[in-house]
N, C-alpha and C positions, 0 to 999 in steps of 0.2 A: 034163591033169594040173594040179593046183594048185601054186602057187609062193609064195615069201615076197616081200613088198614092203617097202620102207622109206618112211617118211613123205615125201611130196612126189614120190616116184618115179612115173613114168608108163611102163607096160609097152608094148612094141610088139605083142606077140601077144595076141589075145583069150584070155580064160580067167579062172579064179578065182585070186585072190591074197590072201594073208592075212599078218597079223602078230599076235604074241601080246604082250600087256602086262598090267599089273595094274590093277584098279579100286580096289585098297585105298588108302586115304589114310592117310599117317602122321599120328599125332596128337602134339601137343606139349601138355604139361600147362599149364593156366592157373595162373600163380603169383599169388596174391592173399592179402592179410591177414598178411604176414610183415614184422615190424619188428625191426630190430636196435637194441638199447638198451645204451649204454655208461654205467656208473655206479659209484659207490662204495657199500660197505656194510660192516657190522660182522660179517659171517659169510658163509659159503658158498664154493663153488668159485671159485678165484682164478686170473686170467690164462688163462681158457679159456672157450670158448663153451658155454653151457648152453641147451638148447632147452626152453622152457616153453610149455605150452598154456594157453588161457584158463580151463580147468577146474582148473588147479593154483593153489595159494596161493603166490605168489612169496615171501611172507614166511617160509614154512616152509623154503624153500631158502636165502634170502639175508638173512632178517631184515627189519626195517623201518627200520633206521638208515641214516645217510649219505644218499645220493640214490637209494636203491633205489625210492623212490616214482615214479621215472620209468617203471619197469616197470608199476606199477599204472596210470599214466595212459595208457600205450600200449594196455593192454587196455581201459581205459575208452573210448578212442577207437575201438575196434572191432577191434584186432589179434586174430587167431586164434592166432598163434604169435609168441612173442618169442624172438629170439636174444639171450640175456642175457650180457653180459661184465662181470664185476666187475674194476675197475681196481686196480692197485697192486702193490707188491712188498714183501717183508719182513714186519714185524709178528710178533706172538707168538700162540701158541695158548693156550687155557685148559686146565687139567687139575686133577685131584683124585687123591689117593692113598686107596685103600680099605684098611681094616685087617681082619685076621682076628679071630677071637674072643679071641685072646691079645693084641690090640692091636698086632700087627706088620703092616707094609705087605705086602699080597699082590697088589694090582692097581693099576696107574696107568691112569686113564681120562681121555681128553682129546678135544679137538676136532681134526678133520682139517685144518681151515683156520684161518689166523690171523684175529683180530678181537676187538673189545671187547664183543661181545654177551654179557650175563651168563647163566650157566647154573647149575642146581642138579641134584642127583641124589638119587633115593630107591632104596634097596635094601630089599625086603620079601618076605615069603612071599606066594605067590599064594593068594588067598582060596579059590578053587574047586578047588585041587589042591595038597596039601601036599608033593608030590614036586617041585614047581617053585618057583622064586623069580623075582621081577621086578626089572628095572632100568629106572627111568623117569627120563628127562631132561627138565627143564623150562626154559623161558625165561620168567621171571616166573611167572605162573600157567598159562601155556600148555604143554601137553604136546607136546614136540617129537619124542621117540623113546621107544619101549618095546620091550624084548626080554625073553624068558623064558629061563631056564637051569635046569639040573638042580640041585636042592637036595642038600645033604650033601657028602660027600667029593668033591673035584674041582670045587667051585664056581668057584674062580678061573679055571681053564682053560675051564670051560663058559661063563662070562661073557665072557671074551676072544674065544672063538669066536663067540658070539652078536653081540657088538659089531662084529666083523669084517664082518658081513653088512649093516651100516648104511651109509648114504651119507656121513655127516658126522662120525662119531666113530670113535675108535680106542681099543684097550685092550691092555695088556701085563702079563703076570704077572711078579711079582718072582721072581728066581732061587730055585729050590727051593720055590716056594709054589704050584705048579700044583694041588696037591690040597687047598689050604686052603679052609675054610669062611669066607665073607665076613660080617662083622658088619653088621647092618641099620643104615641111616642114613635120616634124613627130610629131604629137600630141603636137602642140604648143598651149599654153593656151591662151584663150581669157582673156581680162581684167575683173576684178571682177565687177559684177553688184551689185545693191542694191535693196532689197525687197521694195515693196510699203508700205506706212503707212496705218494702219487700225484704224479707229475710229468708233464711234457709227453710224455716218452718212454712213459709208461703208455698214452696215447692211441694212439701209434704202434703199440705192441704189440697193442692192441685191433684196430686196422685190419688188421694182418697176420693176426691170428687169424680175422677175419671174412671175409677175402678169398675163401676157397674156397666160401663159402655163397651161396645164392640167396635174395634177399629184396627187398622193394619199397621200404622206407624205412629211414632210419637217424636216430637222434638221440643227443645226448650230454647229460651231466648238468651242464653248465656254461653260463654266459652269457659266457664269456671269448671275445672276438672272435678272439684268436690261435688258439684251439682250433677255432673255426668255420672259419677259413681252412684249417686242416689237414683238416677234414672235406671241404671243397670240393675240395682237392687229391686226396684219397683217392677220392671218387666220380668225379672226372674220370679218374683212373687206371683205375678199374673200367670206365668207359664205353669207354675206348680198348681194353680187353681183352674187350669184348662182354658186360659186365654192366650192367644198367640199374636204377639205384638213385636215389631222390630223398631228399634230406636236409631236415630241418626244424630250424631254429635260432631262438632268441629271446634278446633281452636284456631287462632290466627297466627301469622308468622311473627307476632310479638313473642310467642313461645318458641324456643329453639327447636329446630326440626327434629333433632335427636330426641328431645323430650317428648315431642308429639308422637314420634314413632314408638317410643317406650310406652306411652299411655295406651296407644292402640293395641300393642301387643299384650299389655297387662289385662285388657278386657277379655281377650281370648274367648269370645262368646258369639255364637251364631246369630244372636238377637241384637248385637251391637254393631253399628256401622259407623266408621270413623273417616271423615273426609279430611285428607291430609293437607291439601293445598287449595283452600276454598276461595281465595281472593280472585274475583272475576270482574271484568268490566262489562257493563250491560248498557250499550248505547250511551256512553258518556257518564253513567253513574257507576258506582262500585257496590258490590255485595261481598260480604266476607263472613267468616265464622258462622254464627248461628243462622244468618240469612241463607247462606248456601246449604247449610245442613237442612233447613226447612225445605228448600227447593228439592234436594235429593230425597227427603222424606216423602214429599208429594209424588215424586217419580216412582219410588219403590212401592208406595201405597197403591198407586193407580195402575202399574203395569200388570197385564194378565200374567198368570204364573206359567203360561206356555211360551213366554218371551224372556229374553235376557236383556239386561241393561248394559252389558258390555258393548262398548263402542256406540252407545247412544249419545247423540249430540245434545248438549245443554242449550235449549232454545233461547235465542236472543243473546247468548254470550258472545261478546266480540273480542275480549282480551283475557288472556290467562296471565295474571299478575304475579304469580309465583310458579314459574316454569321449572320443571325438574329435568335433569339429564336422564338418559336411558338407564344408566347405572343406578342413579338414585331411585328411579321408579321401580326397578327390579327389586332392590333391597327393601323398599317400603312395602311392596306387595307381599313379600315373604313375611312381613311383620303384621299383616292384616289391615293395611291401609287401603282405603278407596282413593285412588289417585286420578286427578284430572289431567288430561294431556291434549295435544293437538293431533288431528289427522292430517293426511297429505293435502287436504283442501283448506288447511288452517282453521278448521272448525274445532271447537272445544268439546271434548266428549269424556265419558267415563272410560278410563283405560281398561279396567278390569273390575267387573261387578262382583266384588268379594266383600265379606264381612270380616270381623276381627278374629274369628276362630283360626288359630294356627296350630293348635295341638289337640286334635279330636280325642275325646275320652274313649274308653273301650267300647262303649255302647253307641258311638257315633262314627260314621264313615266320613270320608273327605268331601262327600256331597254337601255336608252341612256348612262348608266354607263358602258356598256359592249362594248369592242372593236369590237367583232364580229357583234353585232347588229348595231353599228354605221356604220361599213363598209357596211352592208347590206342596211341600210337606205340611206346612201350616194349614193350607186350604184343605188338604185331604183330612187332616186331623179334625179340623173344625166341622167339616161336613159329616164325617163319620160320627163324631161325638154327638152332634146335634140329633142325628137320626136315631142313634142307639138310646140317647136320653128319652126320646119320645116312646121307646118301647119298654122302658123300665116299668115293671108292675103290670104290663098289659099282656105279656105272654107267659106261658108256663115254662118252667125249667125242665122240659122233656125234649125228646128228639124233635118233635114238631116245632116247639118254641125256639129251640136253638137254631133250627133250620131257617126259621123266619128271620131271626137276627142276622144270620150269616148272609141270607139272600139280600137283605137291605144293605149291608155293608158292601157286598159284592156289587150291588147296583151303583153305589157311589164310585167304586173303582172302575166299573165298566163305563160310567158316564165320563169320568176324567180321562179314560183311554180315548174315548170318542172325541173329547175336547182337545186332544193333543197334549195332554199334561202328564200322562203316565204311559209307560210301555206295557206293563203287565200288573195284574193284581189278583191274588188268590187268597180267599178266606177259608179258614178251616177251624175245627175245634182244636184246642191246644193238645199237643201230644204229651206235654209234661204235667198238666193238671186236669183232673177229671171233674166234670160238673157234679155239684153236690149241694143239696139244700137249696138255698136261694142264690147260689153263686155259679157262674159259668165263665170259662176262660176260652179265648179265641186267639188264633194267630192270623195276622194279616201280612202276607208277603207282597211287598210292593217294589216295583222297579220304576223309578220316576225318570223323566226325560232330562236331557241336558242339551245345551246349544253347542254347535261346532265353533269352538273358540280358538283352537290351535290347529292350524293347517300347515302341514309340512310338504314342501314342494322339492322334488329332485329334478334338476334340469340336466339333461344329457346332451352335451355338445361334442362335436368331433371336428378334427382338423380337416379331414378329407372333404372335398366339395363334390365328390362323386356320388350321385344319387343311387347308383346300383348297389 
């Protein structure tokens, strides 16, 4: 008769013994290409996280004022998704009162969010259907919103209902005017709104709102060193709670280069990336400081962790407006600066894809200085943690249960080896701590890959021209 055996068990009696397990491997989603951007603007959702895809026009949602161009640069760097947070509190909305055919106010139309972005409105008959009218809202000459509503008696109520279905505008009928017919207007301006006030607390609010989300990189819309220190504190808090985010910051050359280098070295953090010389010409325009930091944040967030950004060309960059000498670049890189330089084709690229870590602690090797290896290690940690979390409370703390946990972790390592991200991965029960009660300890020995970034060539020449 057959019987059940446990792993490692040796039976006394001859016979057939079996155990049942699963060959299914739990899968953890690979998170790539998500960048959080914190910025100011003159329109759009305020004090909340808005998820934007690269196919959307961020300016339709937030306008192009303030520092919203940080969102543009994150997408230009390769971000697939931006978690956009508009900073500030207070401010005033824009609005306009619409009259009926007797010149009396029947509808008040306004923006849902405060801000100084200018708007105008047109009310007109729909050319293709005389039973309908259109309300078109413009910013400058750009059409932002268009709704149709029933023409004739009840236009005021019909317009208010149509506007209620939009993302960014509101409308309210005047008391007793629900059945009024609205007089046509042609691009009539809304009153001027006022942008929200931004303080240091606004950045704290942004960090709190973003905390529940999963993303790869984060950037802010300022070159203020004090805010950058807040960013570092925030991402270290995330790390302690199992979230793996890298930040990118930059200052401009208005700050002395020695001070910039000092700031970079003071971070000394594998999660902080500091762009030393961010002033770039982009086909006649200039990006600098926070804009270039956002571009690099998009690049780091999007690059697969089996690739290095060392010597990666900055797309569309035509001028390097703060060029460093080789001696300056060498010194800066020993201080944890990410330096932009030119290649032999005069293209602008990342000279060395490193973060600000310069003095690894006892529990961290020199691999933590490299952006590629940090991305690899963060991906491995995220994938393993996700899978192990799914097993908590679902397996027994016995030999079989621990074997199941180890096999799932090993599966992640094997997958990442196949993806060209790791060289080797071995999972075992801890040799220092023995499983007991509801606790178990495991060791995961990982060798992650690096790119060939230093190539040394020895040329052997000889005076003699004799081929023998």
